[in-house]
C-alpha positions in Angstrom: 8.7 26.2 23.1 11.0 23.7 21.4 8.6 23.1 18.5 6.4 25.4 16.4 4.2 22.6 15.2 3.4 19.0 16.2 2.0 16.9 13.4 -0.1 13.9 14.6 0.4 11.2 12.0 2.9 10.7 9.1 0.6 9.9 6.2 0.1 12.0 3.1 -1.3 15.1 4.9 1.2 14.9 7.7 4.2 14.3 5.4 3.4 17.2 3.2 2.9 19.4 6.2 6.3 18.3 7.7 8.2 19.2 4.6 6.6 22.5 3.8 6.6 23.9 7.3 10.3 22.9 7.8 11.1 24.7 4.5 9.4 27.8 5.8 11.6 27.8 8.9 9.4 26.2 11.5 10.6 23.6 13.9 8.5 20.5 13.4 7.9 17.3 15.3 6.0 14.4 13.6 4.4 11.9 16.0 3.6 8.5 14.5 2.0 5.6 16.5 3.4 3.0 14.1 7.0 1.8 13.6 9.8 2.7 11.3 10.1 0.2 8.5 13.1 -0.2 6.3 12.8 -2.4 3.2 14.0 -5.6 4.8 11.6 -5.1 7.7 8.5 -5.7 5.6 7.0 -9.2 5.7 7.9 -11.5 2.9 4.3 -12.6 2.8 1.1 -11.7 4.7 1.4 -14.9 6.7 3.8 -12.9 8.9 0.9 -11.4 10.9 3.3 -9.7 13.4 4.7 -7.5 10.7 1.7 -7.3 8.4 -1.2 -6.4 10.9 -1.5 -3.7 13.4 -3.1 -5.4 16.4 -1.3 -4.2 19.5 -3.3 -6.4 21.9 -1.7 -9.4 20.2 1.7 -7.6 20.0 1.4 -7.3 16.2 2.9 -4.0 15.1 2.6 -4.3 11.3 1.6 -1.8 8.6 -2.1 -2.7 8.1 -5.0 -2.2 10.4 -8.5 -3.7 9.9 -11.3 -1.8 11.8 -14.9 -3.2 11.7 -17.9 -1.0 12.2 -21.6 -1.7 11.9 -21.8 -0.4 8.4 -18.3 -0.8 7.0 -14.9 -2.6 7.4 -11.9 -0.3 7.0 -8.4 -1.1 5.9 -5.8 1.6 6.9 -2.1 1.9 7.3 0.3 2.5 10.3 4.0 3.2 10.4 6.2 6.0 9.4 4.8 6.9 6.1 1.2 6.1 7.1 -1.0 4.7 4.4 1.7 4.9 1.8 3.4 1.8 3.2 0.3 -0.3 2.5 -1.5 1.5 -0.4 -1.5 0.3 -4.0 0.5 3.3 -5.4 -2.4 4.5 -7.6 -2.6 8.3 -8.3 -5.7 9.2 -10.3 -7.2 12.7 -10.5 -10.9 12.9 -9.7 -13.4 14.0 -12.2 -14.9 17.5 -12.2 -17.9 16.4 -10.0 -15.6 16.0 -7.0 -14.6 19.6 -7.0 -18.2 20.9 -7.4 -20.0 18.8 -4.8 -20.0 18.3 -1.0 -19.7 20.8 1.8 -16.7 22.6 0.1 -18.3 23.2 -3.3 -19.0 27.0 -2.8 -15.7 27.8 -0.9 -13.5 28.0 -4.0 -13.2 27.2 -7.7 -11.4 24.0 -6.5 -10.7 22.4 -9.8 -8.7 25.4 -11.0 -7.4 26.4 -7.6 -5.9 23.0 -6.9 -4.5 22.2 -10.4 -0.9 23.4 -9.6 -1.0 21.6 -6.3 -2.0 18.3 -8.1 0.9 18.9 -10.5 3.3 19.3 -7.6 1.9 16.3 -5.8 2.4 14.2 -8.9 6.0 15.4 -9.1 6.8 14.8 -5.5 5.3 11.3 -5.5 7.1 10.3 -8.7 4.0 9.5 -10.6 4.4 7.6 -13.9 2.3 5.3 -16.0 2.6 1.6 -15.4 4.7 0.4 -18.4 3.9 -3.4 -18.3 0.6 -5.4 -18.1 0.5 -8.9 -16.8 -2.1 -11.7 -16.6 -4.5 -10.0 -14.2 -4.4 -6.8 -16.3 -4.8 -8.7 -19.6 -7.9 -10.4 -18.1 -9.4 -6.9 -17.5 -8.5 -5.9 -21.0 -10.2 -8.9 -22.4 -13.2 -8.2 -20.3 -13.4 -4.7 -21.6 -13.3 -6.1 -25.2 -16.1 -8.6 -24.3 -18.2 -5.7 -23.0 -17.5 -3.5 -26.0 -15.7 -0.8 -24.0 -12.1 -1.5 -24.9 -11.3 2.2 -25.3 -12.1 2.7 -21.6 -9.3 0.4 -20.5 -5.9 1.8 -19.5 -2.8 1.3 -17.5 -2.7 3.1 -14.2 -0.6 6.2 -13.1 1.4 5.1 -10.1 4.0 6.1 -7.5 6.6 3.5 -8.4 10.2 3.8 -9.6 10.5 1.4 -12.6 14.1 2.0 -13.7 16.0 -1.2 -14.3 14.6 -4.1 -12.2 16.5 -4.6 -8.9 19.3 -2.2 -10.0 20.1 0.5 -7.5 20.9 4.0 -8.7 21.2 7.5 -7.2 18.1 9.6 -6.4 16.1 10.0 -9.7 13.6 12.5 -8.5 15.2 15.4 -6.4 18.5 16.3 -8.1 20.4 13.9 -5.8 18.8 15.2 -2.6 16.7 12.1 -2.1 17.7 8.5 -1.3 19.0 5.9 -3.6 16.3 3.8 -5.4 16.0 0.4 -7.1 13.9 -0.5 -10.1 10.6 -2.4 -9.7 10.7 -6.1 -10.3 6.9 -6.5 -10.6 6.7 -8.9 -7.6 3.2 -7.7 -6.8 3.9 -7.2 -3.1 3.3 -3.5 -2.9 0.5 -3.8 -0.3 2.5 -5.9 2.1 5.4 -3.4 1.9 7.9 -3.0 -0.8 11.1 -4.9 0.1 12.9 -3.8 -3.1 13.1 0.0 -2.6 11.0 0.7 -5.7 7.7 2.0 -4.2 7.6 5.8 -3.7 6.5 5.7 -0.1 6.5 9.0 1.9 9.6 8.1 3.8 11.4 8.4 0.4 10.2 11.8 -0.6 8.2 14.2 1.7 9.4 12.8 5.0 13.0 12.2 3.8 13.3 15.8 2.6 11.5 17.1 5.7 14.2 15.5 7.9 16.9 17.0 5.8 15.2 20.4 6.4 15.2 19.8 10.2 11.9 18.1 11.0 12.0 15.4 13.7 10.0 12.1 13.6 9.0 10.3 16.8 7.7 6.9 16.0 5.8 4.4 18.3 4.0 7.2 20.2 0.4 8.2 20.3 -1.2 11.5 21.1 -4.1 11.3 23.6 -4.8 14.9 24.6 -4.3 18.4 23.3 -5.0 21.3 25.7 -4.9 25.0 25.0 -2.4 26.9 27.1 -4.0 29.7 29.2 -6.4 30.9 26.6 -9.3 28.8 25.4 -8.8 29.5 21.7 -5.2 28.2 21.7 -3.7 31.6 20.7 -0.9 31.0 23.3 -0.2 27.5 22.1 -1.1 23.9 23.2 0.1 21.2 25.5 0.3 17.9 23.7 0.1 14.7 25.7 1.5 11.5 24.2 2.4 8.0 25.3 4.3 5.0 23.9 2.1 2.9 21.6 4.1 -0.4 21.5 5.3 -1.0 25.1 3.6 -2.7 28.0 4.7 0.1 30.3 3.6 3.4 28.7 6.0 6.3 29.0 4.0 9.6 29.0 5.2 13.0 27.8 3.9 16.5 27.6 5.2 18.9 25.0 4.3 22.6 24.6 3.9 23.8 21.1 2.5 26.8 19.1 0.3 24.8 16.7 -1.0 21.3 16.0 -1.8 19.5 12.8 -4.1 16.5 13.0 -3.0 14.0 10.3 -3.8 10.6 11.7 -6.4 9.7 9.0 -10.1 9.4 9.6 -9.7 6.6 12.2 -7.0 8.5 14.1 -8.1 12.2 13.7 -11.8 11.9 14.1 -11.6 9.5 17.0 -9.2 11.8 18.8 -11.1 14.9 18.1 -14.4 13.3 19.2 -12.7 12.6 22.5 -11.3 16.1 22.8 -14.6 17.7 22.0 -15.9 16.2 25.3 -12.9 17.6 27.3 -10.2 19.9 26.3 -11.4 21.2 22.9 -15.2 21.8 23.5 -15.6 24.4 20.8 -15.1 22.0 18.0 -17.9 22.1 15.5 -20.9 19.8 16.0 -20.3 18.7 12.4 -17.4 16.6 13.7 -17.8 13.0 12.7 -20.3 13.7 9.9 -20.0 13.3 6.1 -18.0 10.1 6.3 -17.6 8.6 2.8 -16.2 5.4 1.4 -16.2 5.9 -2.4 -19.1 3.4 -2.5 -16.6 0.5 -2.9 -16.8 -3.2 -3.3 -13.9 -5.7 -3.0 -14.4 -9.1 -4.7 -11.7 -11.7 -5.4 -11.6 -13.8 -8.5 -9.4 -16.8 -8.7 -8.4 -18.2 -12.1 -8.3 -22.0 -12.6 -5.6 -21.9 -15.3 -2.5 -23.0 -13.5 -0.3 -21.5 -16.3 -1.3 -18.0 -15.3 0.4 -15.9 -12.5 -2.0 -13.2 -11.3 0.5 -12.1 -8.6 2.9 -10.7 -11.2 2.8 -6.9 -11.7 2.3 -3.9 -9.5 -0.5 -3.8 -6.9 -2.9 -2.0 -9.3 -1.6 -2.0 -12.9 -4.8 -1.3 -14.9 -8.1 0.4 -14.7 -11.4 0.2 -16.6 -13.7 3.3 -16.5 -16.9 1.5 -16.9 -19.3 4.5 -16.9 -19.3 8.2 -15.9 -19.8 7.3 -12.2 -17.9 4.0 -11.8 -14.6 2.3 -12.5 -12.9 -1.0 -11.8 -9.3 -1.7 -10.9 -7.2 -4.9 -10.6 -5.5 -5.5 -7.3 -2.9 -8.1 -6.5 -0.7 -9.5 -3.7 2.7 -11.0 -4.1 3.1 -14.7 -4.6 2.9 -16.5 -1.2 0.7 -13.9 0.4 -2.2 -16.3 0.7 -3.5 -15.4 4.2 -6.6 -13.6 2.8 -8.1 -17.0 1.9 -8.7 -17.7 5.6 -11.4 -15.0 5.6 -12.9 -15.5 2.2 -16.1 -17.3 1.3 -17.8 -17.9 -2.1 -19.1 -14.7 -3.5 -22.9 -14.6 -3.3 -25.5 -11.8 -3.2 -28.9 -11.7 -1.6 -31.2 -9.6 0.6 -30.6 -11.5 3.8 -28.0 -13.7 5.5 -30.1 -16.8 5.4 -30.4 -16.8 1.6 -26.7 -16.0 1.3 -25.8 -18.9 3.5 -27.8 -21.3 1.4 -26.2 -19.9 -1.8 -22.7 -20.4 -0.3 -23.5 -24.0 0.5 -24.9 -24.5 -3.0 -21.7 -23.2 -4.5 -19.5 -25.5 -2.5 -21.7 -28.5 -3.5 -21.9 -27.5 -7.1 -18.2 -26.8 -7.6 -16.3 -28.7 -4.9 -13.2 -29.3 -7.0 -12.8 -25.6 -7.9 -13.1 -24.4 -4.3 -10.8 -27.2 -3.1 -8.1 -25.8 -5.6 -8.6 -22.3 -4.3 -8.3 -23.1 -0.7 -5.9 -26.1 -0.6 -4.0 -26.6 -3.8 -3.3 -23.4 -5.8 -1.5 -20.5 -4.2 -4.2 -18.0 -3.5 -2.2 -14.9 -4.4 -0.7 -16.5 -7.5 -4.1 -17.3 -8.9 -6.2 -14.4 -7.5 -7.0 -10.8 -8.3 -9.1 -8.5 -6.1 -11.6 -6.4 -8.1 -11.8 -2.9 -6.6 -15.0 -1.2 -7.8 -15.6 2.5 -6.9 -18.4 5.0 -7.6 -18.7 8.7 -7.3 -22.4 8.4 -6.3 -22.8 9.8 -2.8 -23.9 8.5 0.6 -22.5 9.4 4.0 -22.1 7.9 7.4 -21.6 9.5 10.8 -19.1 8.5 13.4 -19.7 9.2 17.1 -18.4 8.0 20.5 -20.3 5.5 22.6 -20.3 5.2 26.4 -17.2 3.1 26.2 -15.3 5.7 24.3 -15.3 3.7 21.0 -16.4 5.1 17.6 -19.6 3.7 16.2 -21.2 4.3 12.8 -24.7 5.4 11.7 -26.2 6.2 8.3 -26.3 10.0 7.7 -27.5 10.5 4.2 -28.4 8.2 1.3 -28.5 4.5 1.5 -26.3 2.4 3.8 -23.1 1.1 2.2 -23.5 -2.3 0.6 -21.2 -4.8 -1.1 -24.1 -5.7 -3.4 -24.0 -2.9 -6.0 -25.7 -4.0 -9.3 -22.9 -2.5 -11.5 -20.3 -4.3 -9.4 -22.1 -7.6 -9.6 -22.2 -7.4 -13.3 -18.5 -6.6 -13.6 -17.5 -9.5 -11.3 -19.4 -11.9 -13.5 -17.8 -10.5 -16.6 -14.3 -10.8 -15.2 -14.9 -14.3 -13.9 -16.0 -15.3 -17.4 -13.0 -13.5 -19.0 -10.4 -15.5 -17.0 -12.5 -18.7 -16.4 -12.4 -18.1 -12.6 -14.3 -18.5 -9.4 -15.2 -15.6 -7.2 -14.9 -15.2 -3.4 -15.2 -12.2 -1.0 -14.4 -11.2 2.5 -16.5 -13.2 4.9 -18.0 -10.1 6.5 -19.4 -9.0 3.2 -20.9 -12.3 2.4 -22.3 -13.0 5.9 -23.1 -9.6 7.3 -23.5 -7.5 4.2 -20.8 -5.1 5.4 -18.7 -3.7 2.6 -14.9 -3.2 2.9 -13.0 0.0 2.0 -9.4 1.2 2.0 -10.5 4.7 1.3 -12.4 6.1 4.3 -12.8 9.9 4.0 -14.4 12.8 5.8 -15.6 13.5 9.3 -13.8 16.8 9.7 -14.9 18.5 6.4 -14.7 22.0 5.2 -17.5 24.5 5.6 -18.1 28.2 5.4 -18.4 28.5 9.1 -18.6 26.6 12.4 -22.2 25.4 11.7 -21.4 23.9 8.3 -17.9 22.4 8.7 -15.1 21.5 11.1 -12.4 23.4 9.1 -12.3 26.3 6.8 -11.1 26.3 3.2 -7.5 26.6 4.4 -7.8 23.6 6.7 -7.9 25.7 9.9 -10.1 24.3 12.7 -13.0 26.6 13.5 -12.9 28.0 17.0 -9.2 27.5 17.6 -6.0 29.2 16.4 -3.1 27.3 14.9 -5.1 24.1 14.8 -5.4 22.2 11.5 -6.8 19.0 10.1 -4.9 17.8 7.0 -5.6 14.2 6.1 -8.4 12.1 4.7 -10.8 13.5 7.3 -10.8 16.8 5.4 -12.0 15.4 2.1 -15.4 17.1 1.7 -16.9 15.3 -1.3 -16.7 11.8 -2.9 -13.7 11.6 -5.2 -14.8 8.2 -6.5 -11.1 7.3 -7.1 -8.1 6.4 -4.9 -7.8 9.5 -2.8 -4.0 9.7 -1.9 -3.2 12.2 -4.7 -6.1 14.4 -3.7 -5.1 14.4 0.0 -1.5 15.3 -1.0 -2.7 18.1 -3.3 -5.0 19.7 -0.8 -2.3 19.4 1.9 0.0 21.3 -0.5 -2.6 24.0 -0.9 -3.1 24.3 2.9 0.6 24.7 3.5 0.9 27.3 0.8 -1.4 29.5 2.9 0.9 29.5 5.9 3.6 32.3 5.7 7.3 31.8 6.3 8.5 32.0 9.9 9.8 35.5 10.6 10.8 35.4 14.3 
């Protein structure tokens, strides 16, 4: 066999796996369905749908994918580097409750066990505190003062190289072994792809170093089958079937390999494993697709009416407000000119049914026609708008399963169905709107259908003590198969209540530490 391991996906879990396995002497191939993106390849604004959105049917091969289910709309990343290309750089550590809840709670003393791996993840990702606050952040600070919780406001810890703006210098992180970097210029365009080489995406740390250690990366290819060779438990290896993901005429390949690591994120890994459970991997746990979580998020936009302000200036998420023990609020921004989101935004309203919300939308247009005209037609949306990202640690779960057409569908598993109308969030939106003298809008699906949006979909292949309680064990090994792992957001087995990229990275580091060096 040419490779010891194939890694399906190049996000946080896959990138960590690629580096650590390569360093241990294994021959590794990373397969990524998205494209390679250099700094100049990213779109200047999100009006360039071809480079921003992943919609292969329309020949759009960008870095962001939007998937809509009955209960939730999900934003995810594609491309070499996975979600790191499109995420907002933010690296918080979850509170203690995360380590002591969910299906993994009794498998380890996770908070202490994972501490050194969180530290290593922070080092590798170049974590540092945001040094500058701009108009959107100052609005959040003012709101915290208005609410009497100013001490709970802080700048975020992020994966950004600040240095000297726009000035290139030798690798600042890995003793010269990494690529050259340039200082952040606070353009706000982190989530459409950093064009200035300042964002610490995975192709600049884990994947870059993995390639130097011998790992290979095959972009624009998608795995569609994994079959054990000879023995049902995979102890003699696997045949991995893949096809081109960006061409009209698909080129198919079959590669034999000793082990496989699924790292395609929830939407990639869970979807593929649900398919394989019906065919080539029937011994996968019946827990597959369960315990899907979304951090109980809401995303609401607030547009300021003061034309002297520039809310696009800064980094994607520059500040955070810990509003109570279960909740927090972050300020998100897009770079100036990235105004395409306004096409799918409506006035922010709440209500128990779509009819009442439609009447409220109409009433808002009639009551404030000048304000909404400015938002949609006069002022640049990104320059005048922040997105309020609200998250909670309070738990509820969904279940994903395959329908007769082979597509994933969602059902409510435990707790209440996700909703964009969370009372604490509604209160904070009003407070921020008041603090900056603004007008609030939200994604049309939230307003019309009551479907919340998330960029942090987690679970579906969670840890358990055995085959009946989880899909993987505490070391990320798939129950029922040898040399088969899940290492991505699908493994997250409790609600972190914060941006999960750091936790995925740390748990991936822990999983890799359990694999011995290659000896033959």
